[in-house]
Backbone as JSON, one array per atom type, in Angstrom:
{
  "sequence": "MKNSAAKQSQVKTAMPVSAANPKPPARKSATQTKPATKLSQSRAASSAPKGKYVAALQSSPRIHPAILRKDHTRLNVRDFRILYQSPPEDRIKLIRAGVGATEMKAFAADLGIPQDRFFRMFGIAQATVTRKALKQQAMSVDESAKIVGMAKLVGQVETMLEQSGDPELMRDFDAPKWLARWIEEPSPALGDKRPAEYMDTIEGQEMVSRLLSMMQTGAYA",
  "N": [[-83.07, -45.67, 17.84], [-84.69, -45.18, 15.7], [-83.85, -43.23, 14.21], [-81.94, -44.06, 13.16], [-82.81, -45.98, 11.05], [-84.52, -43.98, 9.73], [-82.43, -42.51, 8.61], [-80.86, -44.46, 6.84], [-83.18, -44.6, 5.09], [-83.2, -42.22, 4.16], [-80.44, -42.5, 3.37], [-80.85, -44.14, 1.1], [-82.89, -43.62, -0.77], [-81.19, -41.24, -1.31], [-79.08, -42.93, -3.06], [-80.64, -43.81, -5.61], [-80.8, -41.16, -6.84], [-78.41, -40.57, -7.55], [-77.6, -42.35, -8.79], [-79.41, -43.19, -11.07], [-79.52, -40.65, -12.08], [-76.07, -39.8, -13.19], [-74.53, -37.43, -14.32], [-72.9, -35.04, -15.71], [-72.97, -31.13, -14.74], [-73.5, -30.31, -16.88], [-75.39, -30.8, -18.27], [-77.85, -29.8, -17.4], [-77.13, -27.89, -18.94], [-77.76, -27.83, -21.45], [-79.74, -28.77, -21.21], [-81.05, -25.86, -20.75], [-80.13, -24.29, -23.66], [-82.6, -24.88, -25.11], [-84.29, -22.9, -25.17], [-82.64, -20.74, -26.2], [-82.33, -22.39, -28.8], [-85.16, -21.8, -29.49], [-85.33, -18.77, -30.04], [-83.8, -18.8, -31.81], [-85.21, -19.64, -34.01], [-86.99, -18.17, -34.67], [-85.48, -16.07, -34.84], [-85.16, -16.76, -37.83], [-87.14, -17.04, -38.81], [-88.57, -14.29, -38.85], [-86.53, -13.07, -40.4], [-88.08, -14.0, -43.11], [-89.01, -11.95, -44.32], [-86.76, -10.74, -45.19], [-85.97, -12.29, -47.45], [-87.8, -11.99, -49.86], [-86.84, -9.16, -50.21], [-84.29, -9.1, -51.1], [-84.85, -10.63, -53.31], [-86.52, -8.83, -54.66], [-84.39, -6.6, -55.0], [-82.69, -7.81, -57.26], [-84.14, -7.89, -59.4], [-84.21, -5.56, -59.81], [-82.99, -2.87, -61.85], [-80.88, -1.53, -60.95], [-78.99, -2.96, -59.51], [-76.43, -4.8, -59.57], [-77.09, -8.21, -60.42], [-74.33, -10.38, -59.75], [-73.41, -8.95, -57.6], [-75.15, -9.33, -55.75], [-75.05, -12.27, -55.41], [-72.09, -12.29, -54.71], [-70.48, -13.12, -55.8], [-68.24, -12.11, -56.8], [-64.88, -12.44, -57.19], [-63.19, -10.78, -57.29], [-62.55, -7.52, -58.39], [-62.99, -6.65, -62.46], [-61.94, -4.17, -64.18], [-62.49, -3.8, -66.81], [-65.01, -5.06, -66.24], [-67.82, -3.15, -66.14], [-70.27, -1.87, -65.37], [-70.54, -3.59, -63.07], [-68.38, -2.79, -61.7], [-68.5, -0.34, -61.65], [-70.99, -0.03, -59.73], [-70.1, -1.74, -57.19], [-69.11, -1.99, -53.92], [-67.47, 0.51, -52.24], [-64.79, -0.19, -51.05], [-64.2, -2.51, -52.17], [-63.54, -1.89, -54.82], [-61.46, 0.08, -53.94], [-59.75, -2.2, -53.52], [-58.83, -3.16, -55.71], [-57.9, -0.84, -57.52], [-55.16, -0.87, -55.07], [-54.18, -3.5, -55.51], [-53.65, -3.32, -58.43], [-54.27, -2.23, -61.9], [-53.65, -4.49, -64.89], [-51.18, -3.75, -66.94], [-52.04, -4.98, -69.36], [-54.72, -5.57, -69.2], [-55.36, -2.31, -69.26], [-54.55, -1.69, -71.91], [-56.63, -3.07, -73.37], [-58.74, -2.17, -72.31], [-58.36, 0.11, -73.89], [-58.97, -0.1, -76.65], [-61.4, -0.98, -75.71], [-62.75, 1.37, -75.76], [-62.38, 2.44, -78.27], [-60.09, 3.92, -78.37], [-56.96, 5.14, -79.29], [-53.92, 4.13, -78.63], [-52.3, 5.54, -77.36], [-53.02, 8.09, -77.57], [-54.94, 7.45, -75.56], [-53.49, 6.73, -72.81], [-52.45, 8.95, -73.21], [-53.86, 11.24, -71.97], [-54.9, 10.26, -69.55], [-51.95, 11.01, -68.65], [-49.72, 8.93, -68.84], [-47.18, 8.15, -69.56], [-46.8, 6.31, -72.89], [-44.72, 4.2, -73.0], [-44.21, 3.26, -70.58], [-46.5, 1.88, -70.54], [-46.09, -0.67, -72.37], [-43.63, -1.55, -71.22], [-44.6, -2.7, -69.72], [-46.95, -4.32, -70.36], [-45.36, -6.21, -70.87], [-44.11, -7.17, -69.37], [-45.7, -8.21, -67.39], [-46.79, -6.55, -65.93], [-48.46, -4.6, -63.08], [-49.81, -1.37, -63.22], [-49.07, 1.3, -61.66], [-50.39, 2.8, -58.42], [-51.83, 5.19, -57.85], [-51.52, 5.33, -61.14], [-53.36, 3.32, -61.83], [-55.79, 3.74, -60.37], [-56.75, 6.47, -61.64], [-57.4, 4.41, -64.2], [-59.66, 3.07, -62.92], [-61.35, 4.81, -62.43], [-62.48, 6.32, -64.85], [-63.0, 3.83, -65.78], [-65.51, 3.11, -64.25], [-66.91, 5.41, -65.42], [-68.23, 4.65, -67.37], [-69.18, 2.25, -66.25], [-71.11, 3.99, -65.11], [-72.79, 4.82, -67.62], [-73.23, 2.45, -68.81], [-75.65, 1.62, -66.75], [-77.43, 3.91, -66.15], [-78.7, 3.89, -68.87], [-79.54, 0.85, -68.54], [-81.64, 1.51, -66.75], [-83.18, 3.12, -67.6], [-85.29, 0.94, -68.18], [-85.58, -0.23, -70.72], [-84.84, -2.85, -72.44], [-84.19, -3.01, -75.62], [-82.74, -1.12, -76.08], [-80.04, -1.36, -74.27], [-79.1, -3.91, -75.43], [-78.36, -2.53, -78.25], [-77.02, -0.53, -77.36], [-73.51, 0.87, -77.6], [-71.74, 1.35, -74.45], [-69.13, 1.65, -73.91], [-67.8, 3.3, -76.29], [-69.41, 4.89, -76.75], [-69.23, 7.3, -74.3], [-66.75, 7.83, -75.36], [-66.31, 9.23, -77.46], [-68.46, 11.12, -76.27], [-66.84, 12.23, -74.21], [-65.03, 13.74, -75.85], [-66.27, 15.81, -76.38], [-67.43, 19.23, -76.78], [-68.45, 20.44, -73.88], [-70.53, 22.7, -72.78], [-71.4, 22.92, -69.4], [-69.15, 22.86, -68.78], [-67.35, 25.15, -69.02], [-67.2, 24.9, -72.13], [-65.06, 23.17, -72.2], [-63.85, 20.26, -73.15], [-64.77, 17.37, -71.49], [-63.11, 15.08, -71.23], [-60.9, 16.75, -71.01], [-60.15, 16.31, -68.16], [-59.83, 13.55, -67.15], [-57.76, 13.29, -65.99], [-57.24, 13.56, -63.8], [-58.55, 12.38, -60.19], [-60.14, 14.16, -58.9], [-61.31, 15.61, -61.0], [-62.22, 13.61, -62.85], [-64.44, 12.62, -61.45], [-65.89, 15.33, -61.65], [-67.22, 15.05, -63.98], [-68.14, 12.57, -63.12], [-70.65, 14.16, -62.0], [-71.77, 15.74, -63.87], [-72.54, 13.52, -65.71], [-74.56, 12.86, -64.16], [-76.39, 14.55, -64.25], [-77.18, 14.94, -66.9], [-78.8, 13.23, -67.01], [-80.66, 13.7, -65.79], [-81.92, 15.61, -66.28], [-81.13, 17.99, -66.8], [-78.77, 18.9, -68.6], [-77.92, 18.69, -71.46]],
  "CA": [[-83.68, -46.82, 16.6], [-86.48, -44.83, 14.28], [-82.9, -42.14, 13.61], [-80.59, -44.45, 12.33], [-83.63, -46.31, 10.18], [-84.18, -42.55, 8.93], [-81.17, -42.13, 7.49], [-80.93, -45.22, 5.93], [-83.9, -44.52, 4.15], [-82.02, -41.5, 3.51], [-79.19, -42.91, 2.38], [-81.18, -45.22, -0.25], [-83.3, -42.76, -1.38], [-79.99, -40.55, -2.49], [-78.4, -43.53, -3.93], [-80.84, -43.68, -6.78], [-80.73, -41.11, -7.41], [-77.13, -40.54, -8.13], [-77.1, -43.26, -9.87], [-80.07, -42.5, -12.04], [-78.76, -39.54, -13.07], [-75.06, -39.63, -12.67], [-74.42, -37.08, -15.44], [-72.44, -33.07, -14.79], [-74.28, -29.96, -14.12], [-73.31, -29.75, -17.84], [-76.71, -31.5, -18.6], [-78.25, -28.88, -17.48], [-76.61, -26.33, -19.85], [-78.13, -28.89, -22.96], [-81.47, -28.05, -20.97], [-81.08, -24.32, -20.91], [-80.28, -24.35, -24.54], [-83.49, -25.39, -25.66], [-85.03, -21.17, -25.13], [-81.75, -20.24, -27.2], [-82.67, -22.53, -30.33], [-86.81, -21.03, -29.93], [-85.18, -17.72, -30.16], [-82.65, -18.72, -33.52], [-85.89, -20.43, -34.96], [-88.02, -17.37, -34.28], [-84.77, -14.77, -35.86], [-85.0, -17.07, -39.37], [-88.56, -16.7, -39.46], [-88.44, -12.79, -39.04], [-85.86, -12.84, -41.64], [-87.81, -14.53, -44.0], [-89.07, -11.83, -45.22], [-85.61, -9.85, -46.46], [-85.29, -12.88, -49.04], [-88.65, -11.56, -50.79], [-86.8, -8.14, -50.67], [-83.0, -9.5, -51.55], [-85.43, -10.89, -54.47], [-86.89, -7.16, -55.65], [-83.27, -6.41, -56.12], [-82.35, -8.65, -57.95], [-85.17, -8.03, -60.51], [-83.78, -4.4, -60.1], [-81.51, -2.97, -62.54], [-79.87, -0.38, -60.1], [-77.92, -3.12, -58.47], [-75.78, -5.87, -60.56], [-76.42, -9.64, -59.79], [-73.01, -10.41, -59.62], [-72.93, -7.98, -57.42], [-76.38, -9.15, -54.9], [-74.83, -13.26, -55.25], [-71.21, -12.1, -53.65], [-69.58, -14.47, -56.15], [-66.85, -11.94, -57.96], [-63.65, -12.56, -55.94], [-62.03, -9.74, -57.54], [-62.68, -6.73, -59.82], [-62.2, -6.75, -63.71], [-61.43, -2.71, -64.32], [-63.67, -3.95, -67.82], [-67.25, -5.02, -66.04], [-68.09, -1.56, -66.23], [-71.0, -2.17, -64.52], [-70.27, -4.19, -61.6], [-67.32, -2.13, -61.51], [-69.66, 1.22, -61.17], [-72.11, -0.57, -58.21], [-69.97, -2.29, -56.67], [-68.88, -0.79, -53.02], [-65.68, 0.99, -52.58], [-63.88, -0.78, -50.0], [-63.69, -3.75, -53.54], [-62.6, -0.97, -56.08], [-60.13, 0.27, -52.89], [-58.81, -4.08, -53.46], [-58.47, -3.18, -57.05], [-56.35, -0.48, -57.14], [-54.36, -1.48, -54.44], [-53.1, -4.2, -56.35], [-53.11, -2.12, -59.62], [-54.76, -2.97, -62.83], [-52.6, -4.6, -64.91], [-50.55, -3.35, -68.03], [-52.29, -5.67, -70.11], [-56.08, -4.81, -69.15], [-55.38, -1.02, -69.85], [-54.79, -1.73, -73.11], [-57.91, -4.29, -73.91], [-59.53, -1.3, -72.17], [-58.04, 1.49, -74.57], [-59.25, -1.0, -77.55], [-62.62, -1.12, -75.84], [-63.36, 2.48, -76.23], [-62.16, 3.16, -79.56], [-59.27, 5.35, -78.5], [-56.28, 5.09, -79.47], [-53.68, 3.58, -77.15], [-51.51, 6.64, -77.25], [-53.76, 9.52, -77.18], [-55.99, 7.47, -74.88], [-52.56, 7.24, -72.08], [-51.77, 10.35, -72.7], [-55.38, 11.76, -71.31], [-54.38, 9.74, -67.78], [-50.65, 11.58, -67.84], [-49.22, 7.68, -68.6], [-46.03, 7.51, -70.95], [-46.8, 4.48, -73.8], [-43.47, 3.51, -72.83], [-44.51, 2.32, -69.65], [-47.57, 0.67, -70.31], [-45.81, -1.14, -73.52], [-42.92, -2.28, -70.6], [-44.96, -2.86, -67.87], [-47.36, -5.2, -70.37], [-44.59, -7.34, -71.22], [-43.61, -8.17, -68.68], [-46.92, -8.99, -67.51], [-46.84, -6.28, -65.12], [-49.58, -3.49, -63.17], [-49.57, -0.46, -63.32], [-48.9, 2.17, -60.64], [-51.61, 2.83, -57.15], [-51.85, 5.95, -58.91], [-52.19, 5.23, -62.58], [-54.61, 2.34, -61.32], [-57.41, 4.9, -59.99], [-57.18, 6.73, -62.81], [-58.23, 4.38, -64.85], [-60.59, 2.28, -62.04], [-62.39, 6.08, -62.46], [-62.82, 6.03, -66.16], [-64.36, 2.19, -66.44], [-66.78, 3.68, -63.58], [-67.86, 6.24, -65.97], [-68.35, 3.63, -68.36], [-70.3, 1.77, -65.47], [-72.49, 5.16, -65.12], [-73.79, 5.25, -68.27], [-74.62, 1.48, -68.52], [-76.53, 2.11, -65.54], [-77.77, 5.02, -66.39], [-78.94, 3.28, -69.54], [-80.48, 0.34, -67.99], [-82.62, 2.38, -65.19], [-84.29, 3.73, -68.74], [-86.08, -0.06, -68.2], [-86.06, -0.74, -72.2], [-84.28, -4.04, -72.45], [-83.68, -2.77, -76.61], [-81.35, -0.01, -76.39], [-79.13, -2.2, -73.93], [-78.45, -4.35, -76.44], [-77.72, -2.45, -78.7], [-75.81, 0.45, -76.84], [-72.54, 0.07, -76.82], [-71.25, 2.41, -73.88], [-67.96, 2.4, -73.89], [-67.81, 4.09, -77.46], [-70.43, 6.16, -76.81], [-68.11, 7.58, -73.64], [-64.96, 7.72, -75.55], [-67.17, 10.07, -78.34], [-69.04, 12.26, -75.6], [-65.69, 13.24, -73.28], [-64.94, 15.17, -76.88], [-67.08, 16.84, -77.11], [-67.14, 20.66, -75.45], [-69.52, 20.71, -72.81], [-71.5, 23.95, -71.44], [-71.36, 23.11, -67.99], [-68.08, 22.63, -68.45], [-67.36, 26.06, -70.1], [-66.62, 24.51, -73.11], [-64.4, 22.13, -72.51], [-63.75, 19.02, -73.39], [-64.73, 16.28, -70.61], [-61.32, 14.17, -71.71], [-59.25, 17.11, -70.43], [-60.11, 15.99, -66.98], [-59.42, 12.45, -67.08], [-56.25, 12.78, -65.9], [-57.13, 13.65, -62.2], [-59.65, 11.73, -59.94], [-61.95, 15.32, -58.83], [-61.9, 15.49, -62.49], [-63.4, 12.56, -63.35], [-65.99, 13.42, -60.47], [-67.2, 16.43, -62.35], [-67.78, 14.64, -65.1], [-69.68, 11.9, -63.6], [-71.62, 14.41, -61.89], [-72.15, 15.78, -64.92], [-73.85, 12.81, -66.62], [-75.77, 12.76, -63.75], [-76.92, 16.09, -64.57], [-77.85, 14.88, -68.41], [-79.95, 12.18, -66.71], [-82.27, 13.94, -64.75], [-82.84, 16.46, -68.19], [-80.07, 19.22, -66.9], [-77.59, 19.47, -69.38], [-78.16, 17.94, -72.54]],
  "C": [[-84.44, -46.49, 15.33], [-85.09, -43.6, 13.36], [-82.26, -42.69, 12.65], [-81.67, -45.28, 11.06], [-83.96, -44.76, 8.92], [-83.01, -42.08, 7.94], [-80.54, -43.41, 6.76], [-81.6, -45.34, 5.0], [-83.23, -42.99, 3.49], [-81.48, -41.34, 2.26], [-79.94, -43.84, 0.98], [-82.25, -44.63, -1.19], [-82.18, -41.38, -2.06], [-79.4, -41.59, -3.53], [-78.85, -43.67, -5.36], [-80.71, -42.66, -7.79], [-79.88, -40.27, -8.24], [-76.74, -41.1, -9.0], [-77.81, -43.09, -10.71], [-79.91, -41.76, -13.29], [-76.85, -38.69, -13.15], [-74.09, -38.54, -13.6], [-73.8, -35.21, -14.84], [-73.63, -32.14, -14.5], [-74.25, -29.59, -15.77], [-74.63, -30.3, -18.55], [-77.6, -30.64, -18.65], [-78.16, -27.41, -18.48], [-77.53, -26.98, -21.33], [-79.39, -28.45, -22.87], [-81.71, -26.83, -21.59], [-80.7, -23.68, -22.51], [-81.39, -24.63, -25.61], [-83.66, -23.32, -26.45], [-83.85, -20.52, -26.5], [-81.71, -21.21, -28.93], [-83.92, -22.17, -30.75], [-85.64, -19.43, -30.59], [-84.73, -17.79, -31.58], [-83.53, -19.08, -34.05], [-87.09, -19.36, -35.81], [-87.13, -16.43, -35.37], [-85.04, -15.35, -37.11], [-86.32, -16.73, -39.55], [-89.09, -14.59, -39.54], [-87.57, -12.78, -40.56], [-86.14, -13.4, -42.88], [-88.69, -12.99, -45.36], [-88.08, -11.1, -46.7], [-85.84, -10.77, -47.68], [-86.35, -12.47, -49.82], [-87.69, -10.18, -51.24], [-85.06, -7.74, -51.38], [-83.89, -9.96, -53.42], [-85.53, -9.51, -55.9], [-85.48, -6.89, -56.09], [-82.13, -7.1, -56.88], [-83.11, -8.3, -59.18], [-85.05, -6.55, -60.52], [-82.89, -3.73, -60.6], [-80.94, -1.99, -61.52], [-78.93, -1.17, -59.48], [-77.41, -4.87, -60.08], [-76.17, -7.51, -59.61], [-75.56, -10.52, -58.97], [-73.1, -9.58, -57.82], [-73.43, -8.92, -55.48], [-75.81, -11.36, -54.34], [-72.78, -13.12, -54.86], [-69.88, -12.67, -54.1], [-68.47, -14.02, -57.12], [-66.05, -11.59, -56.64], [-62.52, -11.3, -55.83], [-62.31, -9.43, -58.72], [-62.32, -6.44, -60.95], [-62.94, -4.91, -63.59], [-62.13, -3.25, -66.01], [-64.88, -4.68, -67.66], [-67.3, -4.25, -65.36], [-69.12, -1.68, -65.18], [-71.71, -2.18, -63.47], [-69.14, -3.34, -61.57], [-67.76, -0.44, -60.09], [-70.5, 0.57, -59.47], [-71.4, -1.23, -57.68], [-69.61, -0.95, -55.18], [-67.54, -0.56, -52.7], [-64.78, 0.47, -52.11], [-63.55, -1.92, -51.76], [-62.99, -2.89, -54.77], [-61.42, -0.44, -55.51], [-59.35, -0.61, -53.73], [-57.71, -3.55, -54.63], [-57.15, -2.46, -57.34], [-55.73, -0.71, -56.4], [-53.46, -2.66, -54.97], [-53.07, -4.35, -57.73], [-53.72, -3.25, -60.63], [-53.42, -3.52, -63.69], [-52.68, -3.56, -66.42], [-51.53, -3.99, -69.28], [-53.82, -4.89, -70.5], [-56.0, -3.54, -69.56], [-55.34, -0.79, -71.13], [-55.87, -2.08, -73.78], [-58.85, -2.97, -73.19], [-59.87, 0.28, -73.08], [-59.25, 0.92, -76.16], [-61.19, -0.81, -77.52], [-63.45, -0.41, -76.1], [-63.05, 3.08, -77.97], [-61.37, 3.49, -80.07], [-57.8, 4.93, -79.04], [-55.35, 4.79, -79.1], [-53.16, 4.63, -76.69], [-52.08, 7.73, -76.32], [-54.92, 8.6, -75.13], [-54.81, 6.87, -73.19], [-51.97, 8.82, -71.52], [-53.43, 11.5, -71.85], [-55.2, 11.34, -69.92], [-52.27, 10.65, -67.84], [-49.76, 10.21, -67.52], [-48.5, 7.28, -69.85], [-45.88, 5.93, -71.35], [-46.07, 4.02, -73.53], [-43.65, 2.2, -71.98], [-45.61, 2.17, -69.22], [-46.91, -0.25, -71.33], [-44.78, -1.8, -72.67], [-43.24, -3.38, -69.64], [-45.87, -4.63, -68.49], [-46.47, -6.39, -70.59], [-43.9, -7.8, -70.57], [-44.97, -8.26, -67.56], [-47.23, -7.68, -65.42], [-48.06, -5.32, -64.61], [-48.77, -2.8, -63.47], [-49.69, -0.2, -61.5], [-50.38, 2.23, -59.64], [-52.17, 4.02, -58.08], [-52.65, 5.81, -60.23], [-53.75, 4.5, -62.48], [-56.05, 3.2, -60.76], [-57.83, 5.37, -61.02], [-58.37, 5.37, -64.02], [-59.74, 3.78, -64.45], [-61.26, 3.91, -62.38], [-63.02, 6.18, -63.98], [-63.7, 5.55, -66.44], [-65.03, 2.68, -65.08], [-67.57, 4.5, -64.39], [-68.59, 5.57, -67.16], [-69.68, 2.98, -67.71], [-71.43, 2.89, -65.71], [-73.45, 4.94, -65.67], [-74.35, 4.38, -68.76], [-75.68, 1.4, -66.89], [-77.66, 3.11, -66.18], [-78.85, 4.55, -67.89], [-80.62, 2.66, -69.07], [-81.52, 0.67, -67.04], [-83.94, 2.69, -66.53], [-85.29, 1.96, -68.69], [-86.3, -0.47, -70.14], [-84.42, -1.75, -72.81], [-83.33, -3.4, -73.89], [-82.47, -1.54, -76.39], [-80.23, -0.4, -75.38], [-78.95, -2.35, -74.33], [-78.14, -3.74, -77.41], [-76.69, -0.73, -79.35], [-74.56, 0.0, -76.89], [-71.79, 1.75, -75.88], [-70.2, 3.08, -73.57], [-67.5, 3.52, -75.16], [-68.57, 5.12, -77.57], [-69.26, 7.55, -75.8], [-67.23, 7.68, -74.3], [-65.87, 9.29, -76.93], [-68.0, 11.74, -77.27], [-67.89, 12.96, -74.44], [-65.11, 13.89, -74.54], [-65.44, 15.8, -77.48], [-67.35, 18.12, -76.67], [-68.67, 20.52, -74.97], [-70.18, 22.13, -72.3], [-71.17, 24.0, -70.45], [-69.86, 22.87, -67.32], [-67.18, 23.56, -68.49], [-66.94, 25.9, -71.07], [-66.1, 23.75, -73.56], [-64.64, 20.81, -72.21], [-63.91, 17.99, -71.45], [-63.43, 15.77, -70.49], [-60.42, 15.37, -70.76], [-59.44, 17.3, -69.16], [-60.22, 14.23, -66.47], [-58.19, 11.69, -66.04], [-56.21, 12.7, -64.0], [-58.37, 13.29, -61.54], [-60.95, 13.47, -59.2], [-62.3, 15.21, -59.9], [-62.99, 14.68, -62.7], [-64.99, 12.14, -62.47], [-66.73, 14.34, -60.92], [-68.14, 15.73, -62.84], [-68.35, 13.75, -64.82], [-70.96, 13.05, -62.62], [-72.5, 15.2, -63.01], [-73.42, 14.64, -65.42], [-74.91, 11.95, -65.46], [-76.64, 14.01, -63.88], [-78.05, 15.56, -65.77], [-78.67, 13.89, -67.67], [-80.85, 12.18, -65.77], [-82.53, 15.6, -66.0], [-81.64, 17.94, -67.43], [-79.22, 19.98, -67.63], [-78.1, 18.11, -70.82], [-77.39, 17.23, -73.46]]
}
């Protein structure tokens, strides 16, 4: 009799528990997410100083704000400073997609170099550029790489001047035309050869880029 009464009390005790809490074990996993929520909150709090770091970068002349915002979907070969400061992966995408022939002609105008001499500098036939421009076509990968390399040099000059910290100089300075004049002048660092003679290869362009960096440090005037 006592045993049956005990069993009935156990059943009565068990019934309210199952009825009051009929939810599946997933409920427990929901409660287990609380520590993860606290962890994510702590991570968010720890990342707060990074916002100040990004703000400091934005105020620095070394990185263009458009690069920090990541709002440039496709680089333009004539956005010289952005092109120079962008990650190599972005420039590779531009090269593989091909620089438009019309963009190349516009780039020559930015530099103030006659188109026939500009194309000859890269070893590209003017007839090829004209034909592709009429058809709104892009240059080949090899041709685009040379054009991007030249545009990077303009961006490097703009960045060097920007790092000087003088906004007045930046406002009045025409980097494309300055570079166009400079590459035609014999350089002692190149054995009195003109930098323009090295624009037809990527290796040559990189050598000219190093020469510009040496000028910035005062190694060459």
